Predicted model as a PDB file, atoms N, CA, C, CB and O in Angstrom, pLDDT in the B-factor column:
MODEL        1                                                                  
ATOM      1  N   MET A   1       6.909  -3.038 -11.058  1.00 81.00           N  
ATOM      2  CA  MET A   1       7.997  -2.503 -10.265  1.00 81.00           C  
ATOM      3  C   MET A   1       8.235  -1.025 -10.562  1.00 81.00           C  
ATOM      4  CB  MET A   1       9.264  -3.297 -10.516  1.00 81.00           C  
ATOM      5  O   MET A   1       8.740  -0.292  -9.713  1.00 81.00           O  
ATOM      6  N   SER A   2       7.873  -0.591 -11.760  1.00 91.00           N  
ATOM      7  CA  SER A   2       8.114   0.811 -12.100  1.00 91.00           C  
ATOM      8  C   SER A   2       7.227   1.729 -11.263  1.00 91.00           C  
ATOM      9  CB  SER A   2       7.866   1.054 -13.600  1.00 91.00           C  
ATOM     10  O   SER A   2       7.615   2.852 -10.941  1.00 91.00           O  
ATOM     11  N   LEU A   3       6.040   1.251 -10.914  1.00 90.00           N  
ATOM     12  CA  LEU A   3       5.156   2.049 -10.066  1.00 90.00           C  
ATOM     13  C   LEU A   3       5.773   2.271  -8.693  1.00 90.00           C  
ATOM     14  CB  LEU A   3       3.790   1.371  -9.925  1.00 90.00           C  
ATOM     15  O   LEU A   3       5.705   3.368  -8.140  1.00 90.00           O  
ATOM     16  N   ILE A   4       6.367   1.236  -8.158  1.00 87.00           N  
ATOM     17  CA  ILE A   4       7.008   1.350  -6.840  1.00 87.00           C  
ATOM     18  C   ILE A   4       8.204   2.296  -6.916  1.00 87.00           C  
ATOM     19  CB  ILE A   4       7.455  -0.043  -6.324  1.00 87.00           C  
ATOM     20  O   ILE A   4       8.416   3.104  -6.012  1.00 87.00           O  
ATOM     21  N   LYS A   5       8.983   2.197  -7.988  1.00 92.00           N  
ATOM     22  CA  LYS A   5      10.133   3.092  -8.151  1.00 92.00           C  
ATOM     23  C   LYS A   5       9.691   4.543  -8.273  1.00 92.00           C  
ATOM     24  CB  LYS A   5      10.951   2.691  -9.382  1.00 92.00           C  
ATOM     25  O   LYS A   5      10.302   5.433  -7.680  1.00 92.00           O  
ATOM     26  N   GLU A   6       8.628   4.786  -9.041  1.00 92.00           N  
ATOM     27  CA  GLU A   6       8.135   6.149  -9.201  1.00 92.00           C  
ATOM     28  C   GLU A   6       7.582   6.692  -7.890  1.00 92.00           C  
ATOM     29  CB  GLU A   6       7.062   6.201 -10.285  1.00 92.00           C  
ATOM     30  O   GLU A   6       7.804   7.855  -7.555  1.00 92.00           O  
ATOM     31  N   LEU A   7       6.870   5.863  -7.156  1.00 89.00           N  
ATOM     32  CA  LEU A   7       6.324   6.290  -5.867  1.00 89.00           C  
ATOM     33  C   LEU A   7       7.445   6.604  -4.879  1.00 89.00           C  
ATOM     34  CB  LEU A   7       5.398   5.206  -5.291  1.00 89.00           C  
ATOM     35  O   LEU A   7       7.367   7.588  -4.144  1.00 89.00           O  
ATOM     36  N   TRP A   8       8.471   5.783  -4.860  1.00 90.00           N  
ATOM     37  CA  TRP A   8       9.612   6.018  -3.972  1.00 90.00           C  
ATOM     38  C   TRP A   8      10.327   7.315  -4.345  1.00 90.00           C  
ATOM     39  CB  TRP A   8      10.596   4.834  -4.032  1.00 90.00           C  
ATOM     40  O   TRP A   8      10.705   8.093  -3.469  1.00 90.00           O  
ATOM     41  N   ALA A   9      10.510   7.544  -5.645  1.00 92.00           N  
ATOM     42  CA  ALA A   9      11.163   8.776  -6.094  1.00 92.00           C  
ATOM     43  C   ALA A   9      10.328   9.998  -5.733  1.00 92.00           C  
ATOM     44  CB  ALA A   9      11.406   8.734  -7.608  1.00 92.00           C  
ATOM     45  O   ALA A   9      10.875  11.031  -5.346  1.00 92.00           O  
ATOM     46  N   PHE A  10       9.014   9.889  -5.855  1.00 91.00           N  
ATOM     47  CA  PHE A  10       8.124  10.994  -5.488  1.00 91.00           C  
ATOM     48  C   PHE A  10       8.241  11.324  -4.004  1.00 91.00           C  
ATOM     49  CB  PHE A  10       6.671  10.648  -5.835  1.00 91.00           C  
ATOM     50  O   PHE A  10       8.376  12.487  -3.624  1.00 91.00           O  
ATOM     51  N   MET A  11       8.187  10.282  -3.168  1.00 88.00           N  
ATOM     52  CA  MET A  11       8.263  10.517  -1.721  1.00 88.00           C  
ATOM     53  C   MET A  11       9.625  11.077  -1.326  1.00 88.00           C  
ATOM     54  CB  MET A  11       7.989   9.216  -0.952  1.00 88.00           C  
ATOM     55  O   MET A  11       9.707  11.929  -0.441  1.00 88.00           O  
ATOM     56  N   ARG A  12      10.684  10.615  -1.962  1.00 89.00           N  
ATOM     57  CA  ARG A  12      12.022  11.083  -1.632  1.00 89.00           C  
ATOM     58  C   ARG A  12      12.233  12.534  -2.069  1.00 89.00           C  
ATOM     59  CB  ARG A  12      13.066  10.181  -2.281  1.00 89.00           C  
ATOM     60  O   ARG A  12      12.834  13.327  -1.345  1.00 89.00           O  
ATOM     61  N   GLU A  13      11.738  12.868  -3.249  1.00 90.00           N  
ATOM     62  CA  GLU A  13      11.959  14.214  -3.772  1.00 90.00           C  
ATOM     63  C   GLU A  13      11.086  15.256  -3.082  1.00 90.00           C  
ATOM     64  CB  GLU A  13      11.699  14.237  -5.262  1.00 90.00           C  
ATOM     65  O   GLU A  13      11.544  16.364  -2.803  1.00 90.00           O  
ATOM     66  N   ARG A  14       9.835  14.908  -2.808  1.00 92.00           N  
ATOM     67  CA  ARG A  14       8.903  15.874  -2.238  1.00 92.00           C  
ATOM     68  C   ARG A  14       8.836  15.826  -0.710  1.00 92.00           C  
ATOM     69  CB  ARG A  14       7.534  15.640  -2.805  1.00 92.00           C  
ATOM     70  O   ARG A  14       8.093  16.591  -0.095  1.00 92.00           O  
ATOM     71  N   LYS A  15       9.612  14.930  -0.101  1.00 90.00           N  
ATOM     72  CA  LYS A  15       9.652  14.773   1.368  1.00 90.00           C  
ATOM     73  C   LYS A  15       8.270  14.427   1.937  1.00 90.00           C  
ATOM     74  CB  LYS A  15      10.178  16.068   2.030  1.00 90.00           C  
ATOM     75  O   LYS A  15       7.832  15.003   2.932  1.00 90.00           O  
ATOM     76  N   LYS A  16       7.607  13.492   1.294  1.00 88.00           N  
ATOM     77  CA  LYS A  16       6.275  13.045   1.726  1.00 88.00           C  
ATOM     78  C   LYS A  16       6.383  11.714   2.466  1.00 88.00           C  
ATOM     79  CB  LYS A  16       5.319  12.909   0.510  1.00 88.00           C  
ATOM     80  O   LYS A  16       5.749  10.732   2.080  1.00 88.00           O  
ATOM     81  N   TRP A  17       7.178  11.685   3.522  1.00 91.00           N  
ATOM     82  CA  TRP A  17       7.424  10.436   4.235  1.00 91.00           C  
ATOM     83  C   TRP A  17       6.208   9.950   5.002  1.00 91.00           C  
ATOM     84  CB  TRP A  17       8.578  10.605   5.179  1.00 91.00           C  
ATOM     85  O   TRP A  17       6.155   8.784   5.393  1.00 91.00           O  
ATOM     86  N   TRP A  18       5.219  10.826   5.229  1.00 92.00           N  
ATOM     87  CA  TRP A  18       4.020  10.401   5.940  1.00 92.00           C  
ATOM     88  C   TRP A  18       3.169   9.463   5.083  1.00 92.00           C  
ATOM     89  CB  TRP A  18       3.197  11.617   6.362  1.00 92.00           C  
ATOM     90  O   TRP A  18       2.263   8.812   5.602  1.00 92.00           O  
ATOM     91  N   LEU A  19       3.447   9.385   3.783  1.00 89.00           N  
ATOM     92  CA  LEU A  19       2.705   8.465   2.915  1.00 89.00           C  
ATOM     93  C   LEU A  19       3.145   7.017   3.084  1.00 89.00           C  
ATOM     94  CB  LEU A  19       2.868   8.876   1.467  1.00 89.00           C  
ATOM     95  O   LEU A  19       2.374   6.100   2.802  1.00 89.00           O  
ATOM     96  N   LEU A  20       4.359   6.804   3.534  1.00 90.00           N  
ATOM     97  CA  LEU A  20       4.900   5.449   3.627  1.00 90.00           C  
ATOM     98  C   LEU A  20       4.080   4.534   4.546  1.00 90.00           C  
ATOM     99  CB  LEU A  20       6.327   5.509   4.120  1.00 90.00           C  
ATOM    100  O   LEU A  20       3.760   3.419   4.133  1.00 90.00           O  
ATOM    101  N   PRO A  21       3.723   4.947   5.771  1.00 93.00           N  
ATOM    102  CA  PRO A  21       2.914   4.037   6.607  1.00 93.00           C  
ATOM    103  C   PRO A  21       1.534   3.758   6.018  1.00 93.00           C  
ATOM    104  CB  PRO A  21       2.751   4.622   8.000  1.00 93.00           C  
ATOM    105  O   PRO A  21       1.006   2.657   6.174  1.00 93.00           O  
ATOM    106  N   ILE A  22       0.958   4.729   5.354  1.00 92.00           N  
ATOM    107  CA  ILE A  22      -0.355   4.534   4.733  1.00 92.00           C  
ATOM    108  C   ILE A  22      -0.266   3.488   3.625  1.00 92.00           C  
ATOM    109  CB  ILE A  22      -0.895   5.869   4.170  1.00 92.00           C  
ATOM    110  O   ILE A  22      -1.123   2.609   3.523  1.00 92.00           O  
ATOM    111  N   ILE A  23       0.760   3.585   2.807  1.00 91.00           N  
ATOM    112  CA  ILE A  23       0.931   2.643   1.703  1.00 91.00           C  
ATOM    113  C   ILE A  23       1.214   1.241   2.222  1.00 91.00           C  
ATOM    114  CB  ILE A  23       2.063   3.100   0.780  1.00 91.00           C  
ATOM    115  O   ILE A  23       0.703   0.262   1.677  1.00 91.00           O  
ATOM    116  N   VAL A  24       2.019   1.138   3.265  1.00 92.00           N  
ATOM    117  CA  VAL A  24       2.341  -0.178   3.834  1.00 92.00           C  
ATOM    118  C   VAL A  24       1.086  -0.836   4.413  1.00 92.00           C  
ATOM    119  CB  VAL A  24       3.429  -0.045   4.931  1.00 92.00           C  
ATOM    120  O   VAL A  24       0.858  -2.027   4.202  1.00 92.00           O  
ATOM    121  N   VAL A  25       0.280  -0.073   5.134  1.00 93.00           N  
ATOM    122  CA  VAL A  25      -0.948  -0.636   5.711  1.00 93.00           C  
ATOM    123  C   VAL A  25      -1.923  -1.047   4.614  1.00 93.00           C  
ATOM    124  CB  VAL A  25      -1.616   0.379   6.657  1.00 93.00           C  
ATOM    125  O   VAL A  25      -2.561  -2.095   4.709  1.00 93.00           O  
ATOM    126  N   MET A  26      -2.040  -0.230   3.578  1.00 91.00           N  
ATOM    127  CA  MET A  26      -2.926  -0.590   2.463  1.00 91.00           C  
ATOM    128  C   MET A  26      -2.454  -1.869   1.773  1.00 91.00           C  
ATOM    129  CB  MET A  26      -2.997   0.560   1.442  1.00 91.00           C  
ATOM    130  O   MET A  26      -3.269  -2.708   1.390  1.00 91.00           O  
ATOM    131  N   PHE A  27      -1.143  -2.016   1.617  1.00 90.00           N  
ATOM    132  CA  PHE A  27      -0.606  -3.231   1.009  1.00 90.00           C  
ATOM    133  C   PHE A  27      -0.869  -4.454   1.884  1.00 90.00           C  
ATOM    134  CB  PHE A  27       0.896  -3.080   0.760  1.00 90.00           C  
ATOM    135  O   PHE A  27      -1.239  -5.511   1.372  1.00 90.00           O  
ATOM    136  N   LEU A  28      -0.684  -4.323   3.189  1.00 91.00           N  
ATOM    137  CA  LEU A  28      -0.909  -5.453   4.100  1.00 91.00           C  
ATOM    138  C   LEU A  28      -2.372  -5.876   4.130  1.00 91.00           C  
ATOM    139  CB  LEU A  28      -0.451  -5.095   5.509  1.00 91.00           C  
ATOM    140  O   LEU A  28      -2.674  -7.069   4.100  1.00 91.00           O  
ATOM    141  N   VAL A  29      -3.275  -4.913   4.188  1.00 86.00           N  
ATOM    142  CA  VAL A  29      -4.707  -5.245   4.201  1.00 86.00           C  
ATOM    143  C   VAL A  29      -5.116  -5.879   2.880  1.00 86.00           C  
ATOM    144  CB  VAL A  29      -5.560  -3.984   4.473  1.00 86.00           C  
ATOM    145  O   VAL A  29      -5.877  -6.846   2.863  1.00 86.00           O  
ATOM    146  N   GLY A  30      -4.616  -5.339   1.775  1.00 86.00           N  
ATOM    147  CA  GLY A  30      -4.929  -5.916   0.468  1.00 86.00           C  
ATOM    148  C   GLY A  30      -4.416  -7.331   0.323  1.00 86.00           C  
ATOM    149  O   GLY A  30      -5.123  -8.198  -0.189  1.00 86.00           O  
ATOM    150  N   SER A  31      -3.198  -7.576   0.766  1.00 85.00           N  
ATOM    151  CA  SER A  31      -2.656  -8.928   0.672  1.00 85.00           C  
ATOM    152  C   SER A  31      -3.386  -9.889   1.603  1.00 85.00           C  
ATOM    153  CB  SER A  31      -1.167  -8.923   0.995  1.00 85.00           C  
ATOM    154  O   SER A  31      -3.552 -11.062   1.270  1.00 85.00           O  
ATOM    155  N   LEU A  32      -3.821  -9.412   2.754  1.00 80.00           N  
ATOM    156  CA  LEU A  32      -4.606 -10.258   3.657  1.00 80.00           C  
ATOM    157  C   LEU A  32      -5.912 -10.670   3.000  1.00 80.00           C  
ATOM    158  CB  LEU A  32      -4.887  -9.528   4.982  1.00 80.00           C  
ATOM    159  O   LEU A  32      -6.315 -11.830   3.088  1.00 80.00           O  
ATOM    160  N   LEU A  33      -6.570  -9.737   2.346  1.00 78.00           N  
ATOM    161  CA  LEU A  33      -7.830 -10.059   1.672  1.00 78.00           C  
ATOM    162  C   LEU A  33      -7.618 -11.025   0.509  1.00 78.00           C  
ATOM    163  CB  LEU A  33      -8.499  -8.783   1.170  1.00 78.00           C  
ATOM    164  O   LEU A  33      -8.436 -11.919   0.293  1.00 78.00           O  
ATOM    165  N   VAL A  34      -6.548 -10.859  -0.231  1.00 79.00           N  
ATOM    166  CA  VAL A  34      -6.285 -11.747  -1.370  1.00 79.00           C  
ATOM    167  C   VAL A  34      -5.959 -13.159  -0.895  1.00 79.00           C  
ATOM    168  CB  VAL A  34      -5.128 -11.199  -2.226  1.00 79.00           C  
ATOM    169  O   VAL A  34      -6.486 -14.132  -1.434  1.00 79.00           O  
ATOM    170  N   PHE A  35      -5.099 -13.275   0.103  1.00 76.00           N  
ATOM    171  CA  PHE A  35      -4.694 -14.605   0.561  1.00 76.00           C  
ATOM    172  C   PHE A  35      -5.789 -15.321   1.345  1.00 76.00           C  
ATOM    173  CB  PHE A  35      -3.455 -14.497   1.417  1.00 76.00           C  
ATOM    174  O   PHE A  35      -5.825 -16.552   1.359  1.00 76.00           O  
ATOM    175  N   ALA A  36      -6.670 -14.588   1.987  1.00 74.00           N  
ATOM    176  CA  ALA A  36      -7.721 -15.218   2.784  1.00 74.00           C  
ATOM    177  C   ALA A  36      -9.006 -15.424   1.992  1.00 74.00           C  
ATOM    178  CB  ALA A  36      -8.009 -14.383   4.008  1.00 74.00           C  
ATOM    179  O   ALA A  36      -9.999 -15.905   2.537  1.00 74.00           O  
ATOM    180  N   GLN A  37      -8.993 -15.070   0.735  1.00 73.00           N  
ATOM    181  CA  GLN A  37     -10.203 -15.152  -0.074  1.00 73.00           C  
ATOM    182  C   GLN A  37     -10.730 -16.583  -0.185  1.00 73.00           C  
ATOM    183  CB  GLN A  37      -9.936 -14.594  -1.458  1.00 73.00           C  
ATOM    184  O   GLN A  37     -11.938 -16.806  -0.108  1.00 73.00           O  
ATOM    185  N   GLY A  38      -9.862 -17.518  -0.360  1.00 69.00           N  
ATOM    186  CA  GLY A  38     -10.298 -18.895  -0.537  1.00 69.00           C  
ATOM    187  C   GLY A  38     -10.293 -19.710   0.740  1.00 69.00           C  
ATOM    188  O   GLY A  38     -10.543 -20.915   0.692  1.00 69.00           O  
ATOM    189  N   SER A  39     -10.023 -19.110   1.856  1.00 70.00           N  
ATOM    190  CA  SER A  39      -9.924 -19.894   3.086  1.00 70.00           C  
ATOM    191  C   SER A  39     -11.197 -19.766   3.922  1.00 70.00           C  
ATOM    192  CB  SER A  39      -8.706 -19.448   3.907  1.00 70.00           C  
ATOM    193  O   SER A  39     -12.133 -19.056   3.554  1.00 70.00           O  
ATOM    194  N   ALA A  40     -11.209 -20.456   5.034  1.00 74.00           N  
ATOM    195  CA  ALA A  40     -12.353 -20.419   5.934  1.00 74.00           C  
ATOM    196  C   ALA A  40     -12.395 -19.125   6.738  1.00 74.00           C  
ATOM    197  CB  ALA A  40     -12.318 -21.611   6.872  1.00 74.00           C  
ATOM    198  O   ALA A  40     -13.400 -18.842   7.391  1.00 74.00           O  
ATOM    199  N   LEU A  41     -11.332 -18.341   6.703  1.00 70.00           N  
ATOM    200  CA  LEU A  41     -11.297 -17.077   7.434  1.00 70.00           C  
ATOM    201  C   LEU A  41     -12.006 -15.937   6.706  1.00 70.00           C  
ATOM    202  CB  LEU A  41      -9.871 -16.688   7.697  1.00 70.00           C  
ATOM    203  O   LEU A  41     -12.245 -14.886   7.301  1.00 70.00           O  
ATOM    204  N   ALA A  42     -12.343 -16.123   5.441  1.00 70.00           N  
ATOM    205  CA  ALA A  42     -12.918 -15.051   4.636  1.00 70.00           C  
ATOM    206  C   ALA A  42     -14.157 -14.412   5.273  1.00 70.00           C  
ATOM    207  CB  ALA A  42     -13.272 -15.582   3.275  1.00 70.00           C  
ATOM    208  O   ALA A  42     -14.229 -13.184   5.304  1.00 70.00           O  
ATOM    209  N   PRO A  43     -15.131 -15.165   5.781  1.00 73.00           N  
ATOM    210  CA  PRO A  43     -16.302 -14.507   6.381  1.00 73.00           C  
ATOM    211  C   PRO A  43     -15.948 -13.636   7.590  1.00 73.00           C  
ATOM    212  CB  PRO A  43     -17.317 -15.552   6.798  1.00 73.00           C  
ATOM    213  O   PRO A  43     -16.595 -12.615   7.824  1.00 73.00           O  
ATOM    214  N   PHE A  44     -14.951 -14.020   8.341  1.00 74.00           N  
ATOM    215  CA  PHE A  44     -14.572 -13.248   9.514  1.00 74.00           C  
ATOM    216  C   PHE A  44     -13.824 -11.969   9.128  1.00 74.00           C  
ATOM    217  CB  PHE A  44     -13.714 -14.097  10.443  1.00 74.00           C  
ATOM    218  O   PHE A  44     -13.981 -10.931   9.771  1.00 74.00           O  
ATOM    219  N   ILE A  45     -13.015 -12.055   8.081  1.00 70.00           N  
ATOM    220  CA  ILE A  45     -12.277 -10.884   7.634  1.00 70.00           C  
ATOM    221  C   ILE A  45     -13.211  -9.865   6.994  1.00 70.00           C  
ATOM    222  CB  ILE A  45     -11.182 -11.289   6.649  1.00 70.00           C  
ATOM    223  O   ILE A  45     -13.056  -8.664   7.217  1.00 70.00           O  
ATOM    224  N   TYR A  46     -14.178 -10.325   6.203  1.00 70.00           N  
ATOM    225  CA  TYR A  46     -15.082  -9.400   5.526  1.00 70.00           C  
ATOM    226  C   TYR A  46     -16.018  -8.699   6.489  1.00 70.00           C  
ATOM    227  CB  TYR A  46     -15.884 -10.130   4.485  1.00 70.00           C  
ATOM    228  O   TYR A  46     -16.523  -7.623   6.171  1.00 70.00           O  
ATOM    229  N   THR A  47     -16.268  -9.274   7.657  1.00 73.00           N  
ATOM    230  CA  THR A  47     -17.122  -8.578   8.625  1.00 73.00           C  
ATOM    231  C   THR A  47     -16.389  -7.395   9.261  1.00 73.00           C  
ATOM    232  CB  THR A  47     -17.593  -9.552   9.718  1.00 73.00           C  
ATOM    233  O   THR A  47     -17.031  -6.480   9.778  1.00 73.00           O  
ATOM    234  N   ILE A  48     -15.063  -7.400   9.229  1.00 72.00           N  
ATOM    235  CA  ILE A  48     -14.304  -6.255   9.769  1.00 72.00           C  
ATOM    236  C   ILE A  48     -14.524  -5.030   8.902  1.00 72.00           C  
ATOM    237  CB  ILE A  48     -12.790  -6.580   9.856  1.00 72.00           C  
ATOM    238  O   ILE A  48     -14.598  -3.912   9.412  1.00 72.00           O  
ATOM    239  N   PHE A  49     -14.630  -5.232   7.587  1.00 68.00           N  
ATOM    240  CA  PHE A  49     -14.777  -4.122   6.664  1.00 68.00           C  
ATOM    241  C   PHE A  49     -16.225  -3.904   6.337  1.00 68.00           C  
ATOM    242  CB  PHE A  49     -13.982  -4.360   5.397  1.00 68.00           C  
ATOM    243  O   PHE A  49     -16.556  -3.003   5.567  1.00 68.00           O  
TER     244      PHE A  49                                                      
ENDMDL                                                                          
END                                                                             
């Protein structure tokens, strides 16, 4: 959680709000890969990347 707090403080102080959508998309793609790793969808997801 400290990493998230530090990242939020960095974006707030330096006015780097354009980083927020990039971080959210990276988190969503990462969580999709983790949750689909053991399922039957894994071969279809890995062909996208």
